[in-house]
Every structure is written in structure tokens, then in C-alpha cells.
VOGU-79687 format. One record per residue (C-alpha): x, z, y; residue in one letter; residue number from 1. Coordinates in steps of 0.05 Angstrom, whole numbers, plus 32768, in hexadecimal, padded with zeros to 4 digits. Layout:
BEGIN
+------+------+------+------+-----+
|   px |   pz |   py | rest |  nr |
+------+------+------+------+-----+
|    X |    Z |    Y |    A | NUM |
...
+------+------+------+------+-----+
This chain:
BEGIN
+------+------+------+------+-----+
|   px |   pz |   py | rest |  nr |
+------+------+------+------+-----+
| 7FC4 | 7D58 | 848F |    X |   1 |
| 7FBB | 7D9A | 8469 |    X |   2 |
| 7FC3 | 7D9C | 841E |    X |   3 |
| 7FA5 | 7DCD | 83EC |    X |   4 |
| 7FC7 | 7DE5 | 83AD |    X |   5 |
| 7FA3 | 7E0E | 8378 |    X |   6 |
| 7FB5 | 7E39 | 833C |    X |   7 |
| 7F86 | 7E52 | 8307 |    X |   8 |
| 7F9B | 7E93 | 82E4 |    X |   9 |
| 7F7B | 7EB7 | 82A9 |    X |  10 |
| 7F8E | 7F00 | 829A |    X |  11 |
| 7F77 | 7F2B | 825F |    X |  12 |
| 7F7E | 7F77 | 825F |    X |  13 |
| 7FA5 | 7FA7 | 828B |    X |  14 |
| 7FE8 | 7F97 | 82AB |    X |  15 |
| 8015 | 7FBA | 8279 |    X |  16 |
| 7FF6 | 7FA4 | 8237 |    X |  17 |
| 7FCF | 7F67 | 824D |    X |  18 |
| 7FE4 | 7F1F | 8252 |    X |  19 |
| 7FD4 | 7EE3 | 827C |    X |  20 |
| 7FE0 | 7E9A | 8288 |    X |  21 |
| 7FE3 | 7E6B | 82C3 |    X |  22 |
| 7FB5 | 7E31 | 82B0 |    X |  23 |
| 7FC7 | 7E01 | 82E9 |    X |  24 |
| 8002 | 7E08 | 8316 |    X |  25 |
| 8007 | 7DF1 | 835D |    X |  26 |
| 8005 | 7E36 | 837B |    X |  27 |
| 800F | 7E67 | 8342 |    X |  28 |
| 8033 | 7EA1 | 8361 |    X |  29 |
| 7FF9 | 7EBE | 838A |    X |  30 |
| 7FC5 | 7EB5 | 8353 |    X |  31 |
| 7FF0 | 7ED5 | 831D |    X |  32 |
| 8006 | 7F0E | 834A |    X |  33 |
| 7FBF | 7F1D | 8361 |    X |  34 |
| 7FA5 | 7F1C | 8319 |    X |  35 |
| 7FDA | 7F4C | 8302 |    X |  36 |
| 7FCF | 7F7A | 833E |    X |  37 |
| 7F84 | 7F7B | 8330 |    X |  38 |
| 7F8D | 7F87 | 82E5 |    X |  39 |
| 7FBC | 7FC1 | 82F6 |    X |  40 |
| 7F8C | 7FE1 | 8326 |    X |  41 |
| 7F51 | 7FD9 | 82F6 |    X |  42 |
| 7F7A | 7FF6 | 82BD |    X |  43 |
| 7F90 | 8032 | 82E7 |    X |  44 |
| 7F47 | 803F | 82F7 |    X |  45 |
| 7F37 | 8040 | 82AC |    X |  46 |
| 7F16 | 7FFB | 82AB |    X |  47 |
| 7F48 | 7FCA | 828B |    X |  48 |
| 7F2A | 7F85 | 8293 |    X |  49 |
| 7F16 | 7F5A | 8258 |    X |  50 |
| 7F25 | 7F1D | 8282 |    X |  51 |
| 7F35 | 7F0A | 82CA |    X |  52 |
| 7F31 | 7EC1 | 82DF |    X |  53 |
| 7F52 | 7EB6 | 8322 |    X |  54 |
| 7F58 | 7E78 | 834D |    X |  55 |
| 7F88 | 7E77 | 8387 |    X |  56 |
| 7F86 | 7E3D | 83B8 |    X |  57 |
| 7FBD | 7E39 | 83EC |    X |  58 |
| 7FB6 | 7E0C | 8429 |    X |  59 |
| 7FF6 | 7DF0 | 8446 |    X |  60 |
| 7FF7 | 7DD0 | 848B |    X |  61 |
| 8037 | 7DA8 | 849B |    X |  62 |
| 8058 | 7DC6 | 84D8 |    X |  63 |
| 8031 | 7E07 | 84D1 |    X |  64 |
| 803E | 7E1D | 8489 |    X |  65 |
| 800B | 7E42 | 845F |    X |  66 |
| 7FCB | 7E49 | 8488 |    X |  67 |
| 7F9A | 7E62 | 8454 |    X |  68 |
| 7F96 | 7E82 | 8410 |    X |  69 |
| 7F53 | 7E86 | 83EA |    X |  70 |
| 7F50 | 7EB4 | 83AE |    X |  71 |
| 7F15 | 7EB4 | 837F |    X |  72 |
| 7F10 | 7EE2 | 8342 |    X |  73 |
| 7EDC | 7EEA | 830C |    X |  74 |
| 7EE5 | 7F26 | 82DF |    X |  75 |
| 7EC9 | 7F43 | 829F |    X |  76 |
| 7ED4 | 7F8D | 82A6 |    X |  77 |
| 7EAD | 7FBC | 8278 |    X |  78 |
| 7E8F | 7FF9 | 8298 |    X |  79 |
| 7E9B | 7FE3 | 82E0 |    X |  80 |
| 7E66 | 7FD5 | 8314 |    X |  81 |
| 7E6A | 7F9D | 8347 |    X |  82 |
| 7E7B | 7FC9 | 8382 |    X |  83 |
| 7EB6 | 7FE9 | 835E |    X |  84 |
| 7ECE | 7FA4 | 8349 |    X |  85 |
| 7EC9 | 7F89 | 8390 |    X |  86 |
| 7EF1 | 7FC5 | 83AA |    X |  87 |
| 7F26 | 7FBC | 8373 |    X |  88 |
| 7F2D | 7F72 | 8383 |    X |  89 |
| 7F34 | 7F81 | 83CE |    X |  90 |
| 7F69 | 7FB6 | 83C0 |    X |  91 |
| 7F8F | 7F86 | 8393 |    X |  92 |
| 7F8D | 7F50 | 83C9 |    X |  93 |
| 7FA8 | 7F80 | 83FD |    X |  94 |
| 7FDF | 7F9D | 83D0 |    X |  95 |
| 7FF6 | 7F63 | 83A6 |    X |  96 |
| 8041 | 7F59 | 83B4 |    X |  97 |
| 8037 | 7F0F | 83C2 |    X |  98 |
| 7FFD | 7F1D | 83F1 |    X |  99 |
| 8028 | 7F4E | 8417 |    X | 100 |
| 8060 | 7F1B | 841C |    X | 101 |
| 802E | 7EE9 | 8437 |    X | 102 |
| 800D | 7F19 | 8468 |    X | 103 |
| 801A | 7EE9 | 84A2 |    X | 104 |
| 7FEB | 7EB5 | 8484 |    X | 105 |
| 7FB2 | 7EAF | 84B6 |    X | 106 |
| 7F7A | 7EB1 | 8482 |    X | 107 |
| 7F79 | 7ECF | 843C |    X | 108 |
| 7F33 | 7ED0 | 841F |    X | 109 |
| 7F18 | 7EF0 | 83DF |    X | 110 |
| 7EDB | 7EE2 | 83B5 |    X | 111 |
| 7ED1 | 7F12 | 837A |    X | 112 |
| 7E9B | 7F0E | 8345 |    X | 113 |
| 7E8E | 7F3F | 830C |    X | 114 |
| 7E75 | 7F1C | 82CD |    X | 115 |
| 7E50 | 7F3C | 8294 |    X | 116 |
+------+------+------+------+-----+
């Protein structure tokens, strides 16, 4: 039987001067890494986020390993439109070091929402 583990991560500001915390830990590495990668990309584009709230749920199937990762992020990013936020989130998902390390996972999904 498969089991899911979730981490909730909150990040404020850009990567270099910002800070974050992992609010619940059962799968913290991917959520924290994705949040930091997204904050870095946003900061480099001149849109340091006020806040990013990321949830990462990892599904583990005994005998198969990790079969699915679901990322969800809600961001408060002044001066950024939804399309640019979606693209930044997609780029962070593709280039996050942990995502790259887990590239063999059959399904990695992303849901991104820009908040006002």
C-alpha cells in the first residue's frame, strides 16, 4: 500500500536575504529546495516574493520507491502577473537540485497560484 508524506514550507524574500521555515516535516527536502529555487528565480527577475507557501507531497510505494511528487505553491509577489509566476514556478520545478536528483520519479506535478 502506498503512503504519502507531506511538508509545508513558508519562505519570505529572495534566496540570499530571505528566510524560511519548514512547518511540518515528513518530506521536507523537496519543498524547501523548490521554495528556495523559486525565490531565487523571482529575485533574479526583480520580483523578490513577499511570501511563498509550498506544499510537497511525496508518494512512496513499497517495492517501487517514490512514484509521485505533488508540489503546490501560493505566492505573494508584488509587480508580477500570473503568467510570469507560472513560468517561474515551472522553471524552479525543472531546475531545483532535488527535482533534478529525483528526475526518475514517474510523476512530478505542480500547481502554482499567485495571490494578491
